[in-house]
MARMITOR-503625 format. One record per residue (C-alpha): x, y, z; residue in three letters. Coordinates in nm, 4 decimals, padded with zeros to 6 digits. Example, Ala and Ser with C-alpha at 12.3 -4.5 7.8 and 13.67 -1.06 7.14 Angstrom:
REM MARMITOR-503625
<node><xx>01.2300</xx><yy>-00.4500</yy><zz>00.7800</zz><res>ALA</res></node>
<node><xx>01.3670</xx><yy>-00.1060</yy><zz>00.7140</zz><res>SER</res></node>
END
This chain:
REM MARMITOR-503625
<node><xx>19.0726</xx><yy>13.7562</yy><zz>12.0093</zz><res>UNK</res></node>
<node><xx>18.7176</xx><yy>13.8824</yy><zz>11.8963</zz><res>UNK</res></node>
<node><xx>18.6913</xx><yy>13.6131</yy><zz>11.6407</zz><res>UNK</res></node>
<node><xx>18.7894</xx><yy>13.3416</yy><zz>11.8889</zz><res>UNK</res></node>
<node><xx>18.5557</xx><yy>13.4646</yy><zz>12.1643</zz><res>UNK</res></node>
<node><xx>18.2547</xx><yy>13.4957</yy><zz>11.9335</zz><res>UNK</res></node>
<node><xx>18.3339</xx><yy>13.1495</yy><zz>11.7848</zz><res>UNK</res></node>
<node><xx>18.3293</xx><yy>12.9955</yy><zz>12.1158</zz><res>UNK</res></node>
<node><xx>18.0136</xx><yy>13.1792</yy><zz>12.2090</zz><res>UNK</res></node>
<node><xx>17.8367</xx><yy>13.0597</yy><zz>11.8828</zz><res>UNK</res></node>
<node><xx>17.9461</xx><yy>12.6957</yy><zz>11.9533</zz><res>UNK</res></node>
<node><xx>17.8002</xx><yy>12.7246</yy><zz>12.2967</zz><res>UNK</res></node>
<node><xx>17.4703</xx><yy>12.8566</yy><zz>12.1688</zz><res>UNK</res></node>
<node><xx>17.4634</xx><yy>12.5556</yy><zz>11.9244</zz><res>UNK</res></node>
<node><xx>17.5286</xx><yy>12.3095</yy><zz>12.1994</zz><res>UNK</res></node>
<node><xx>17.2477</xx><yy>12.4533</yy><zz>12.4075</zz><res>UNK</res></node>
<node><xx>17.0041</xx><yy>12.4394</yy><zz>12.1183</zz><res>UNK</res></node>
<node><xx>17.0956</xx><yy>12.0798</yy><zz>12.0509</zz><res>UNK</res></node>
<node><xx>17.0660</xx><yy>11.9698</yy><zz>12.4216</zz><res>UNK</res></node>
<node><xx>16.7658</xx><yy>12.1753</yy><zz>12.5359</zz><res>UNK</res></node>
<node><xx>16.5618</xx><yy>12.2030</yy><zz>12.2040</zz><res>UNK</res></node>
<node><xx>16.6856</xx><yy>11.9178</yy><zz>12.0016</zz><res>UNK</res></node>
<node><xx>16.7869</xx><yy>12.1488</yy><zz>11.7280</zz><res>UNK</res></node>
<node><xx>17.1261</xx><yy>12.0941</yy><zz>11.5367</zz><res>UNK</res></node>
<node><xx>17.2434</xx><yy>12.3779</yy><zz>11.3073</zz><res>UNK</res></node>
<node><xx>17.4354</xx><yy>12.3152</yy><zz>10.9997</zz><res>UNK</res></node>
<node><xx>17.7912</xx><yy>12.4161</yy><zz>11.0034</zz><res>UNK</res></node>
<node><xx>17.7478</xx><yy>12.6942</yy><zz>10.7407</zz><res>UNK</res></node>
<node><xx>17.4525</xx><yy>12.8339</yy><zz>10.9368</zz><res>UNK</res></node>
<node><xx>17.6830</xx><yy>12.8537</yy><zz>11.2483</zz><res>UNK</res></node>
<node><xx>17.9543</xx><yy>13.0230</yy><zz>11.0439</zz><res>UNK</res></node>
<node><xx>17.7016</xx><yy>13.2782</yy><zz>10.9006</zz><res>UNK</res></node>
<node><xx>17.5791</xx><yy>13.3714</yy><zz>11.2506</zz><res>UNK</res></node>
<node><xx>17.9267</xx><yy>13.3960</yy><zz>11.3829</zz><res>UNK</res></node>
<node><xx>18.0247</xx><yy>13.6245</yy><zz>11.1139</zz><res>UNK</res></node>
<node><xx>17.7210</xx><yy>13.8363</yy><zz>11.1588</zz><res>UNK</res></node>
<node><xx>17.7520</xx><yy>13.8746</yy><zz>11.5244</zz><res>UNK</res></node>
<node><xx>18.1204</xx><yy>13.9697</yy><zz>11.4985</zz><res>UNK</res></node>
<node><xx>18.0319</xx><yy>14.2287</yy><zz>11.2307</zz><res>UNK</res></node>
<node><xx>17.7652</xx><yy>14.3806</yy><zz>11.4550</zz><res>UNK</res></node>
<node><xx>18.0049</xx><yy>14.3954</yy><zz>11.7464</zz><res>UNK</res></node>
<node><xx>18.2696</xx><yy>14.5744</yy><zz>11.5507</zz><res>UNK</res></node>
<node><xx>18.0142</xx><yy>14.8070</yy><zz>11.4124</zz><res>UNK</res></node>
<node><xx>17.9312</xx><yy>14.9169</yy><zz>11.7517</zz><res>UNK</res></node>
<node><xx>18.2844</xx><yy>14.9726</yy><zz>11.8372</zz><res>UNK</res></node>
<node><xx>18.3303</xx><yy>15.2046</yy><zz>11.5350</zz><res>UNK</res></node>
<node><xx>18.0087</xx><yy>15.4004</yy><zz>11.6381</zz><res>UNK</res></node>
<node><xx>18.1496</xx><yy>15.4494</yy><zz>11.9881</zz><res>UNK</res></node>
<node><xx>18.4814</xx><yy>15.5628</yy><zz>11.8531</zz><res>UNK</res></node>
<node><xx>18.3076</xx><yy>15.8193</yy><zz>11.6295</zz><res>UNK</res></node>
<node><xx>18.0786</xx><yy>15.9446</yy><zz>11.9026</zz><res>UNK</res></node>
<node><xx>18.3761</xx><yy>15.9924</yy><zz>12.1414</zz><res>UNK</res></node>
<node><xx>18.5398</xx><yy>16.2338</yy><zz>11.9064</zz><res>UNK</res></node>
<node><xx>18.4998</xx><yy>16.6052</yy><zz>12.0099</zz><res>UNK</res></node>
<node><xx>18.2635</xx><yy>16.8109</yy><zz>11.8207</zz><res>UNK</res></node>
<node><xx>18.1829</xx><yy>17.1869</yy><zz>11.8000</zz><res>UNK</res></node>
<node><xx>17.8900</xx><yy>17.3206</yy><zz>11.9989</zz><res>UNK</res></node>
<node><xx>17.6564</xx><yy>17.1972</yy><zz>12.2673</zz><res>UNK</res></node>
<node><xx>17.5871</xx><yy>16.8618</yy><zz>12.0719</zz><res>UNK</res></node>
<node><xx>17.9029</xx><yy>16.7205</yy><zz>12.2344</zz><res>UNK</res></node>
<node><xx>17.7392</xx><yy>16.7159</yy><zz>12.5685</zz><res>UNK</res></node>
<node><xx>17.4450</xx><yy>16.5053</yy><zz>12.4653</zz><res>UNK</res></node>
<node><xx>17.4577</xx><yy>16.1625</yy><zz>12.6410</zz><res>UNK</res></node>
<node><xx>17.5217</xx><yy>15.8589</yy><zz>12.4222</zz><res>UNK</res></node>
<node><xx>17.2238</xx><yy>15.6705</yy><zz>12.5840</zz><res>UNK</res></node>
<node><xx>16.8600</xx><yy>15.7823</yy><zz>12.6018</zz><res>UNK</res></node>
<node><xx>16.7383</xx><yy>15.8662</yy><zz>12.9595</zz><res>UNK</res></node>
<node><xx>16.5241</xx><yy>15.6048</yy><zz>13.1350</zz><res>UNK</res></node>
<node><xx>16.7371</xx><yy>15.3047</yy><zz>13.0269</zz><res>UNK</res></node>
<node><xx>16.8961</xx><yy>15.0633</yy><zz>13.2700</zz><res>UNK</res></node>
<node><xx>17.2360</xx><yy>15.1977</yy><zz>13.4110</zz><res>UNK</res></node>
<node><xx>17.5291</xx><yy>14.9921</yy><zz>13.5328</zz><res>UNK</res></node>
<node><xx>17.6031</xx><yy>14.9806</yy><zz>13.9133</zz><res>UNK</res></node>
<node><xx>17.9380</xx><yy>15.0838</yy><zz>14.0743</zz><res>UNK</res></node>
<node><xx>18.2278</xx><yy>14.8508</yy><zz>14.0831</zz><res>UNK</res></node>
<node><xx>18.1712</xx><yy>14.5665</yy><zz>14.3308</zz><res>UNK</res></node>
<node><xx>17.7997</xx><yy>14.6132</yy><zz>14.3390</zz><res>UNK</res></node>
<node><xx>17.5456</xx><yy>14.3716</yy><zz>14.1985</zz><res>UNK</res></node>
<node><xx>17.2390</xx><yy>14.5473</yy><zz>14.0627</zz><res>UNK</res></node>
<node><xx>16.9318</xx><yy>14.3306</yy><zz>14.0864</zz><res>UNK</res></node>
<node><xx>16.6118</xx><yy>14.4392</yy><zz>13.9092</zz><res>UNK</res></node>
<node><xx>16.2798</xx><yy>14.2931</yy><zz>14.0354</zz><res>UNK</res></node>
<node><xx>15.9319</xx><yy>14.2783</yy><zz>13.9043</zz><res>UNK</res></node>
<node><xx>15.5989</xx><yy>14.0882</yy><zz>13.9443</zz><res>UNK</res></node>
<node><xx>15.3050</xx><yy>13.9869</yy><zz>13.7130</zz><res>UNK</res></node>
<node><xx>14.9860</xx><yy>13.9596</yy><zz>13.9026</zz><res>UNK</res></node>
<node><xx>14.6375</xx><yy>13.8576</yy><zz>13.8119</zz><res>UNK</res></node>
<node><xx>14.3607</xx><yy>14.0307</yy><zz>14.0098</zz><res>UNK</res></node>
<node><xx>14.0984</xx><yy>13.7628</yy><zz>13.9270</zz><res>UNK</res></node>
<node><xx>14.2996</xx><yy>13.4492</yy><zz>14.0370</zz><res>UNK</res></node>
<node><xx>14.5401</xx><yy>13.6309</yy><zz>14.2837</zz><res>UNK</res></node>
<node><xx>14.8294</xx><yy>13.4334</yy><zz>14.1175</zz><res>UNK</res></node>
<node><xx>15.1411</xx><yy>13.5971</yy><zz>14.0583</zz><res>UNK</res></node>
<node><xx>15.4896</xx><yy>13.5466</yy><zz>13.9013</zz><res>UNK</res></node>
<node><xx>15.7865</xx><yy>13.7257</yy><zz>14.0517</zz><res>UNK</res></node>
<node><xx>16.1167</xx><yy>13.7657</yy><zz>13.8658</zz><res>UNK</res></node>
<node><xx>16.4622</xx><yy>13.9173</yy><zz>13.9230</zz><res>UNK</res></node>
<node><xx>16.7739</xx><yy>13.9789</yy><zz>13.7174</zz><res>UNK</res></node>
<node><xx>17.1197</xx><yy>14.0323</yy><zz>13.8649</zz><res>UNK</res></node>
<node><xx>17.3974</xx><yy>14.2093</yy><zz>13.6721</zz><res>UNK</res></node>
<node><xx>17.7556</xx><yy>14.3367</yy><zz>13.7675</zz><res>UNK</res></node>
<node><xx>17.9273</xx><yy>14.6758</yy><zz>13.7073</zz><res>UNK</res></node>
<node><xx>17.9803</xx><yy>14.6038</yy><zz>13.3344</zz><res>UNK</res></node>
<node><xx>17.6331</xx><yy>14.4886</yy><zz>13.2704</zz><res>UNK</res></node>
<node><xx>17.7194</xx><yy>14.1177</yy><zz>13.2478</zz><res>UNK</res></node>
<node><xx>17.4429</xx><yy>13.8847</yy><zz>13.3792</zz><res>UNK</res></node>
<node><xx>17.5287</xx><yy>13.7155</yy><zz>13.6904</zz><res>UNK</res></node>
<node><xx>17.1946</xx><yy>13.5229</yy><zz>13.7446</zz><res>UNK</res></node>
<node><xx>16.8336</xx><yy>13.5558</yy><zz>13.6806</zz><res>UNK</res></node>
<node><xx>16.5234</xx><yy>13.3673</yy><zz>13.8277</zz><res>UNK</res></node>
<node><xx>16.1743</xx><yy>13.3717</yy><zz>13.9407</zz><res>UNK</res></node>
<node><xx>15.8919</xx><yy>13.1954</yy><zz>14.0853</zz><res>UNK</res></node>
<node><xx>15.5501</xx><yy>13.1368</yy><zz>13.9360</zz><res>UNK</res></node>
<node><xx>15.2139</xx><yy>13.0179</yy><zz>14.0798</zz><res>UNK</res></node>
<node><xx>15.2430</xx><yy>13.2262</yy><zz>14.3931</zz><res>UNK</res></node>
<node><xx>14.9304</xx><yy>13.3408</yy><zz>14.5671</zz><res>UNK</res></node>
<node><xx>14.9365</xx><yy>13.7199</yy><zz>14.6522</zz><res>UNK</res></node>
<node><xx>14.6466</xx><yy>13.9307</yy><zz>14.7816</zz><res>UNK</res></node>
<node><xx>14.7604</xx><yy>14.2427</yy><zz>14.6069</zz><res>UNK</res></node>
<node><xx>15.0001</xx><yy>14.3743</yy><zz>14.3401</zz><res>UNK</res></node>
<node><xx>15.2040</xx><yy>14.5311</yy><zz>14.6153</zz><res>UNK</res></node>
<node><xx>15.2482</xx><yy>14.2129</yy><zz>14.7994</zz><res>UNK</res></node>
<node><xx>15.3715</xx><yy>14.0466</yy><zz>14.4673</zz><res>UNK</res></node>
<node><xx>15.6212</xx><yy>14.3247</yy><zz>14.4057</zz><res>UNK</res></node>
<node><xx>15.7551</xx><yy>14.2990</yy><zz>14.7655</zz><res>UNK</res></node>
<node><xx>15.7680</xx><yy>13.9088</yy><zz>14.7192</zz><res>UNK</res></node>
<node><xx>15.9845</xx><yy>13.9638</yy><zz>14.4187</zz><res>UNK</res></node>
<node><xx>16.2332</xx><yy>14.1573</yy><zz>14.6141</zz><res>UNK</res></node>
<node><xx>16.2362</xx><yy>13.9089</yy><zz>14.8910</zz><res>UNK</res></node>
<node><xx>16.3016</xx><yy>13.6232</yy><zz>14.6498</zz><res>UNK</res></node>
<node><xx>16.5868</xx><yy>13.8194</yy><zz>14.4927</zz><res>UNK</res></node>
<node><xx>16.7424</xx><yy>13.8880</yy><zz>14.8368</zz><res>UNK</res></node>
<node><xx>16.7178</xx><yy>13.5184</yy><zz>14.9296</zz><res>UNK</res></node>
<node><xx>16.9274</xx><yy>13.4409</yy><zz>14.6197</zz><res>UNK</res></node>
<node><xx>17.1761</xx><yy>13.7146</yy><zz>14.6863</zz><res>UNK</res></node>
<node><xx>17.2314</xx><yy>13.5974</yy><zz>15.0484</zz><res>UNK</res></node>
<node><xx>17.2716</xx><yy>13.2375</yy><zz>14.9270</zz><res>UNK</res></node>
<node><xx>17.5299</xx><yy>13.3400</yy><zz>14.6591</zz><res>UNK</res></node>
<node><xx>17.7260</xx><yy>13.5701</yy><zz>14.8846</zz><res>UNK</res></node>
<node><xx>17.6646</xx><yy>13.8897</yy><zz>14.6961</zz><res>UNK</res></node>
<node><xx>17.7805</xx><yy>14.1456</yy><zz>14.9595</zz><res>UNK</res></node>
<node><xx>17.6878</xx><yy>14.4744</yy><zz>14.8036</zz><res>UNK</res></node>
<node><xx>17.3464</xx><yy>14.4740</yy><zz>14.6360</zz><res>UNK</res></node>
<node><xx>17.1383</xx><yy>14.7501</yy><zz>14.4649</zz><res>UNK</res></node>
<node><xx>16.7689</xx><yy>14.6591</yy><zz>14.4325</zz><res>UNK</res></node>
<node><xx>16.5701</xx><yy>14.8264</yy><zz>14.1546</zz><res>UNK</res></node>
<node><xx>16.1966</xx><yy>14.8093</yy><zz>14.1120</zz><res>UNK</res></node>
<node><xx>15.9226</xx><yy>15.0002</yy><zz>13.9201</zz><res>UNK</res></node>
<node><xx>15.6847</xx><yy>14.9637</yy><zz>14.2150</zz><res>UNK</res></node>
<node><xx>15.7257</xx><yy>15.3051</yy><zz>14.3719</zz><res>UNK</res></node>
<node><xx>15.5142</xx><yy>15.2544</yy><zz>14.6848</zz><res>UNK</res></node>
<node><xx>15.7104</xx><yy>14.9347</yy><zz>14.7635</zz><res>UNK</res></node>
<node><xx>16.0374</xx><yy>15.1106</yy><zz>14.7349</zz><res>UNK</res></node>
<node><xx>15.9202</xx><yy>15.3999</yy><zz>14.9437</zz><res>UNK</res></node>
<node><xx>15.8245</xx><yy>15.1562</yy><zz>15.2251</zz><res>UNK</res></node>
<node><xx>16.1588</xx><yy>14.9879</yy><zz>15.2091</zz><res>UNK</res></node>
<node><xx>16.3326</xx><yy>15.3182</yy><zz>15.2302</zz><res>UNK</res></node>
<node><xx>16.1300</xx><yy>15.4042</yy><zz>15.5261</zz><res>UNK</res></node>
<node><xx>15.9745</xx><yy>15.6993</yy><zz>15.3453</zz><res>UNK</res></node>
<node><xx>15.6278</xx><yy>15.5671</yy><zz>15.4106</zz><res>UNK</res></node>
<node><xx>15.4779</xx><yy>15.3445</yy><zz>15.6761</zz><res>UNK</res></node>
<node><xx>15.4523</xx><yy>14.9781</yy><zz>15.5663</zz><res>UNK</res></node>
<node><xx>15.1048</xx><yy>14.8511</yy><zz>15.4898</zz><res>UNK</res></node>
<node><xx>14.9998</xx><yy>14.6122</yy><zz>15.7661</zz><res>UNK</res></node>
<node><xx>14.9187</xx><yy>14.3455</yy><zz>15.5169</zz><res>UNK</res></node>
<node><xx>15.2858</xx><yy>14.3445</yy><zz>15.3975</zz><res>UNK</res></node>
<node><xx>15.4471</xx><yy>14.3322</yy><zz>15.7432</zz><res>UNK</res></node>
<node><xx>15.5444</xx><yy>13.9693</yy><zz>15.7175</zz><res>UNK</res></node>
<node><xx>15.7135</xx><yy>14.0014</yy><zz>15.3763</zz><res>UNK</res></node>
<node><xx>15.8668</xx><yy>14.3345</yy><zz>15.4870</zz><res>UNK</res></node>
<node><xx>16.0189</xx><yy>14.1823</yy><zz>15.7873</zz><res>UNK</res></node>
<node><xx>16.1686</xx><yy>13.9010</yy><zz>15.5948</zz><res>UNK</res></node>
<node><xx>16.3287</xx><yy>14.1579</yy><zz>15.3666</zz><res>UNK</res></node>
<node><xx>16.4750</xx><yy>14.3474</yy><zz>15.6574</zz><res>UNK</res></node>
<node><xx>16.6187</xx><yy>14.0210</yy><zz>15.8122</zz><res>UNK</res></node>
<node><xx>16.7690</xx><yy>13.9122</yy><zz>15.4806</zz><res>UNK</res></node>
<node><xx>16.9222</xx><yy>14.2629</yy><zz>15.4231</zz><res>UNK</res></node>
<node><xx>17.1152</xx><yy>14.2221</yy><zz>15.7518</zz><res>UNK</res></node>
<node><xx>17.2974</xx><yy>13.9171</yy><zz>15.6032</zz><res>UNK</res></node>
<node><xx>17.4504</xx><yy>14.1492</yy><zz>15.3471</zz><res>UNK</res></node>
<node><xx>17.7230</xx><yy>14.4314</yy><zz>15.3784</zz><res>UNK</res></node>
<node><xx>17.5125</xx><yy>14.6870</yy><zz>15.1806</zz><res>UNK</res></node>
<node><xx>17.1657</xx><yy>14.7110</yy><zz>15.0250</zz><res>UNK</res></node>
<node><xx>16.9976</xx><yy>14.9963</yy><zz>14.8482</zz><res>UNK</res></node>
<node><xx>16.6513</xx><yy>15.0299</yy><zz>14.7090</zz><res>UNK</res></node>
<node><xx>16.5866</xx><yy>15.2466</yy><zz>14.4148</zz><res>UNK</res></node>
<node><xx>16.2640</xx><yy>15.3229</yy><zz>14.2115</zz><res>UNK</res></node>
<node><xx>16.3045</xx><yy>15.3149</yy><zz>13.8349</zz><res>UNK</res></node>
<node><xx>16.1017</xx><yy>15.3484</yy><zz>13.5265</zz><res>UNK</res></node>
<node><xx>15.9410</xx><yy>15.0494</yy><zz>13.3536</zz><res>UNK</res></node>
<node><xx>16.1658</xx><yy>15.1032</yy><zz>13.0573</zz><res>UNK</res></node>
<node><xx>16.4769</xx><yy>15.0386</yy><zz>13.2652</zz><res>UNK</res></node>
<node><xx>16.3194</xx><yy>14.7422</yy><zz>13.4366</zz><res>UNK</res></node>
<node><xx>16.2313</xx><yy>14.5437</yy><zz>13.1219</zz><res>UNK</res></node>
<node><xx>16.4639</xx><yy>14.2537</yy><zz>13.1976</zz><res>UNK</res></node>
<node><xx>16.2954</xx><yy>14.1789</yy><zz>13.5333</zz><res>UNK</res></node>
<node><xx>15.9506</xx><yy>14.2223</yy><zz>13.3710</zz><res>UNK</res></node>
<node><xx>16.0189</xx><yy>13.9779</yy><zz>13.1053</zz><res>UNK</res></node>
<node><xx>16.1274</xx><yy>13.7183</yy><zz>13.3619</zz><res>UNK</res></node>
<node><xx>15.8234</xx><yy>13.7768</yy><zz>13.5830</zz><res>UNK</res></node>
<node><xx>15.5918</xx><yy>13.7437</yy><zz>13.2701</zz><res>UNK</res></node>
<node><xx>15.7673</xx><yy>13.4231</yy><zz>13.1772</zz><res>UNK</res></node>
<node><xx>15.7478</xx><yy>13.2465</yy><zz>13.5215</zz><res>UNK</res></node>
<node><xx>15.3884</xx><yy>13.3660</yy><zz>13.5560</zz><res>UNK</res></node>
<node><xx>15.2913</xx><yy>13.1965</yy><zz>13.2358</zz><res>UNK</res></node>
<node><xx>15.4874</xx><yy>12.8814</yy><zz>13.3164</zz><res>UNK</res></node>
<node><xx>15.3760</xx><yy>12.8637</yy><zz>13.6733</zz><res>UNK</res></node>
<node><xx>15.7067</xx><yy>12.7207</yy><zz>13.7888</zz><res>UNK</res></node>
<node><xx>16.0296</xx><yy>12.8214</yy><zz>13.9629</zz><res>UNK</res></node>
<node><xx>16.3405</xx><yy>12.8941</yy><zz>13.7515</zz><res>UNK</res></node>
<node><xx>16.6975</xx><yy>13.0044</yy><zz>13.8096</zz><res>UNK</res></node>
<node><xx>16.9409</xx><yy>13.0716</yy><zz>13.5320</zz><res>UNK</res></node>
<node><xx>17.3152</xx><yy>13.1178</yy><zz>13.5423</zz><res>UNK</res></node>
<node><xx>17.5357</xx><yy>13.3813</yy><zz>13.3532</zz><res>UNK</res></node>
<node><xx>17.4269</xx><yy>13.2259</yy><zz>13.0209</zz><res>UNK</res></node>
<node><xx>17.0590</xx><yy>13.3151</yy><zz>13.0847</zz><res>UNK</res></node>
<node><xx>16.7442</xx><yy>13.2209</yy><zz>12.8844</zz><res>UNK</res></node>
<node><xx>16.7260</xx><yy>13.3138</yy><zz>12.5130</zz><res>UNK</res></node>
<node><xx>16.4196</xx><yy>13.5381</yy><zz>12.5649</zz><res>UNK</res></node>
<node><xx>16.6358</xx><yy>13.7636</yy><zz>12.7938</zz><res>UNK</res></node>
<node><xx>16.9405</xx><yy>13.7997</yy><zz>12.5673</zz><res>UNK</res></node>
<node><xx>16.8139</xx><yy>14.0931</yy><zz>12.3439</zz><res>UNK</res></node>
<node><xx>16.6890</xx><yy>14.3043</yy><zz>12.6346</zz><res>UNK</res></node>
<node><xx>17.0237</xx><yy>14.2586</yy><zz>12.8147</zz><res>UNK</res></node>
<node><xx>17.2142</xx><yy>14.3523</yy><zz>12.5041</zz><res>UNK</res></node>
<node><xx>17.0005</xx><yy>14.6596</yy><zz>12.4383</zz><res>UNK</res></node>
<node><xx>17.0412</xx><yy>14.7761</yy><zz>12.8133</zz><res>UNK</res></node>
<node><xx>17.4261</xx><yy>14.7903</yy><zz>12.7632</zz><res>UNK</res></node>
<node><xx>17.3845</xx><yy>14.9503</yy><zz>12.4285</zz><res>UNK</res></node>
<node><xx>17.5067</xx><yy>14.6551</yy><zz>12.2095</zz><res>UNK</res></node>
<node><xx>17.3377</xx><yy>14.5930</yy><zz>11.8770</zz><res>UNK</res></node>
<node><xx>17.3928</xx><yy>14.2081</yy><zz>11.8877</zz><res>UNK</res></node>
<node><xx>17.0573</xx><yy>14.0235</yy><zz>11.8702</zz><res>UNK</res></node>
<node><xx>16.9481</xx><yy>13.6585</yy><zz>11.8563</zz><res>UNK</res></node>
END
């Protein structure tokens, strides 16, 4: 089953390269990548089995993952990380978001470039509003929003008074949240928000709007794999 799944995945990647990049890989190259990815996946399985075995002493209580990394949401919840890239000189921003499920699989990702924002805080809040708009449109009922913008999260959690210059976007977020069964807002470290940061940086540079499905863009793959502790890389 592992060989079959990785074979299909590698063929799909080759199909995307051919259609979107005009690059056609040779059959032996595809076979080599397929074998390498399968070997890496199995190596991770062996490592997990070894680490799961009991050991003597306090070392058995050490978490398998380093602190500060992205964590999976609960079952039935979609975790959406958001971030913004903003230029103080031009006032242009790119806002990005990445949505993943309880096993860490990408559900969708997207962002908007070329957006005018008067402050970095406005850009961060705009990223959350953009993400919630997609969640409402796609029917995600339970959503956990994560951002590395602490002041923005504090405002959304009603821990601080909203900045008057952000009241319009703040009001939009409140209205959008009413269209969902459950929405939470959490502040996270930059390290655990790398996926959203990479999307925000990309759309900022491109100056366009993007939405990707569960396949996602190539530049995001390695970060998503690392966030769930997989050694597979493109």
